[in-house]
C-alpha positions, 0 to 999 in steps of 0.5 A: 280188855276183851274176854278172848284175851283173858280167856287166852291167859286162863287157858295158858295158866291151866296148861302150865299148871297141868304140866307142873310148871312152877307158880313163880314162872306162871305168874311171870308168864301172866305178867307178859301175857297181859302186856301182850294183850295191851299191845305192848311190843317191847320196842326201844326207839332210837330217839329214847336212848343215847350211846354209852361209854364204859371202863375197860378191864385193861385199865382196872387194877385189882389186887390179888387178895381182893380177887381171891376173896371174890372168887371164893364167894362166887358160884358159876352158872352155865346156861345149857338149855340149847339143843343146837337145832339150827346146826341139825343137832337133837341133843345138848349143843354143849356135847359137840366135840371142840378138840382133842376129843373134848366137848364144850362140857369137858372144857368147861368142867376142866376150866373150873376144876383148874381154877379151884385148884389154882386158887383154893376156891370152892367155885361151884359149877351149876348148869341151867338145863332144859328138860331136853338137855338135862339127862345128856348133860348129867351123864357127860359130866359124871366122869368128873367125880370131884365136880359136885359141891356138897349141899348144892345141885349140879343143875336146875331146870329152866321153865317152859311156857306155851306158844300162843296163837298170833290171833287171840293169844291162846295156847296153840294146839299141835297134836302132830308133835305136842312138844312143839306147843311149848317153848323156853321163855328166853334166858331171862327165865334164869332169875325166875328159875333160880327163885322158883327152885330155891337155889337163890336162897340155898346159895345165900345160905351157903355163904356165896355172895356173887354169881357169874353166868355165861352161855355154855357155847362160849368157852372164853367165859371163865370165872376169871379172878380179875373180873370177879375182883373188879365186880366185888370191889365195884359194889355194883348189884349187877354187871355185864361184860361188853365187847366192841362191836365188829362188822359181824355184830352189826345185826345184833343187840347193843347197850345204850342209856335210856334218856328218861331215867339214865338207866343202862339198857340192852336193846336186842334186834327184835326190840328195834323198830324198822325205822331205826335199823340203820342206827342199830347197825352204826358201829360208831354210834353204838359201840358195845354189845353184850357177851352174855357174861354177867355178874350179880350180887345174890343178896341184891337179886333176892331183895329185888325179886322179893320186892317185886313178888318174884317178877323182875319185870324184864322188858318183853321180847315178842318173838313171832315164829311158826309153831313148827319152825321148820315148816312155814305153813304151820300157824304163826305163834307168839313166843314170849321171851326175855333176855337175862342181860336186860336185868341191867336196867332193873338195878340202880348202880348196875355197871358195864365193863369192856373186856377183850374178845378172848372172853367172847367166843360164841359158837352159833354156826358151823363157821364159828365151830370150824374156827374154834376147832382150828389152830386159831386158838391154843388150849392151855394147861388151864383149859383157857382159850388163848388166841394164837392168830393175829386176827380172827379169820372170817369164815363163810361155809356154803350153808347148802353143804356145811350148815349141819354139823354132821354134813360139815364133819363129813367134809373135814374128816381129818379135822379143821385146816390151819386158819392161823394165817387166814383173814378170810375163808369162803367156800362155795359148793361141795368141797372135802378137805384132807389133812394138814391143809393151810389157809393163808390170807383171803381164800375163796373156793368155788365149785359146781360139782363135788371137789377135794382138797388134797392133803398138805395143800396150801390154799391162797387166793381164789380157786374155781373147779 
């Protein structure tokens, strides 16, 4: 190992200490830095894995007593560190309005409060925030006075780590905007942060047995008693909810089984060699992707982390970006990341279960946001999303005009059109939509200059202007 590589690690450790980063997180970062120095890429070749099958939640019988007992010993963690920068936001993405003046955070809090009341469960809700989302989030949920559970925090913070120059793996310096010298370590940091903040021990001490984790931008991810009951009855230390992949998931990660030891693995796109991209996209071969809704047994997690000196040893994801992602002329850096779902390979006896697409409604783009704001979903008294359309429409809005939330909102001033009977909605050019518009079947709009769709218009087929 060359001296420059070790120097890079020394500098990174010092930088993290100076910033007050937790020692567990520094040791974890050091583990991955050494892997990088040794040329580890984190790649999972197709030849090393085979497709995987799994039971479906539909076919699982869970008696009510088991479900309720499980729910009463479950804590809920929402990953809430994201800013929605790809949609032009500079605060917590979960503050985005979803409907009727309610944000993601409002819906999440109301889902949990409803379940508490309906099932007489404590069901603590805890946010994993980043240093950028903490204040906004706590201010937004303060109106729910009964939300905090005595003796437990409402949040814990994810760690941060230095971005490393591609050449030499030393921490990058960017005086123009020192914030950009740092990045989050991917959501695999969940386990490091749980241990480092003492929350893992605290939850066990308070009598909780299981944790349900999901992304705050996925409103389908409720701590459902049936899934909680299935997980408790399975005796598994760790489980992930999976869904069938659709054409829109072609480029995303998937589950597989490693031939070498029979363990379940989660292969992300960034871990797929170029030669295997065709296999990655083969929906008949690799049929399931992750919802990022996962369940784990607190005692098993503590035991495994203790055995491994706090380092779970998740597979490395080596992410090469520019130090300023918005400026391709800035230096190339490596961001060391891990995925929380990859912990499935760490636990002997980990399980997968296929769930309906209603438990996986992620919002990554304004296309997803428009569907969520439309009448494709009903929001019931329990604040759970019910799919009201026979099929989910495919929405493709022109990124030149709709990519950023602010620009998109301007063009739908009266809210989303009705998409319940739509199968495909494609918009090219700059269109503004008035109220009570209905989209039926396959609709394509094409415009060379700014256009308006009048109120109460029914759109079908192709329109050019």
